[in-house]
C-alpha positions in Angstrom: -19.4 2.5 -8.2 -18.5 -0.8 -6.3 -18.8 -0.8 -2.6 -15.5 -2.7 -2.2 -12.2 -3.4 -4.2 -10.3 -6.7 -3.9 -6.7 -6.2 -3.0 -5.2 -9.6 -2.8 -7.4 -11.4 -0.5 -8.9 -8.4 1.2 -11.9 -6.5 0.3 -11.4 -2.6 0.8 -13.7 0.3 0.5 -12.8 3.0 -1.8 -12.7 5.6 1.0 -10.2 3.4 2.9 -8.0 3.5 -0.2 -8.2 7.3 -0.2 -7.1 7.5 3.4 -4.2 5.0 2.7 -3.2 7.1 -0.3 -2.8 10.0 2.0 -0.6 8.1 4.3 1.8 6.5 1.7 4.3 8.8 -0.1 7.0 8.4 -2.6 10.5 7.7 -0.9 9.1 6.4 2.3 10.5 3.1 3.9 8.6 0.0 2.8 8.2 -1.0 6.5 6.5 2.3 7.2 4.2 2.0 4.1 3.4 -1.6 5.3 2.5 -0.4 8.8 0.2 2.4 7.3 -1.6 -0.1 5.3 -1.9 -2.6 8.3 -3.4 0.2 10.4 -6.2 0.3 7.8 -6.5 -3.5 7.9 -4.8 -4.1 4.7 -2.5 -7.1 4.8 -1.4 -7.6 1.1 1.0 -4.6 1.0 2.2 -5.4 -2.4 -1.2 -5.5 -4.1 -2.2 -2.3 -2.2 1.0 -0.6 -3.3 0.5 -1.5 -6.8 -3.0 -0.3 -6.8 -2.0 3.1 -5.5 0.7 3.4 -8.2 3.8 2.5 -6.3 6.5 -0.1 -6.6 9.2 -1.1 -4.1 12.8 -0.5 -4.8 14.5 -3.2 -2.8 17.7 -2.7 -0.9 18.9 -6.2 -0.2 16.9 -8.3 2.4 16.6 -5.6 4.9 14.0 -3.5 3.3 13.1 -1.2 0.5 11.8 2.1 -0.6 8.4 3.0 -1.9 8.7 4.7 -5.4 5.9 6.0 -7.8 5.5 3.7 -10.9 
């Protein structure tokens, strides 16, 4: 098992991904998901959400909703 996984330009420990997975849920606002990821030091929200099995359903330029893929 690798000590880290690359998400965008960030190396993340699997245990951190587990913690983030518990914080991100289907239907939450993208801004909230982005904040949860940032709280764990993950800056590339798109890469992290994709790795966790989510996509963003955009609603114009104001934001979006996190949905399971």
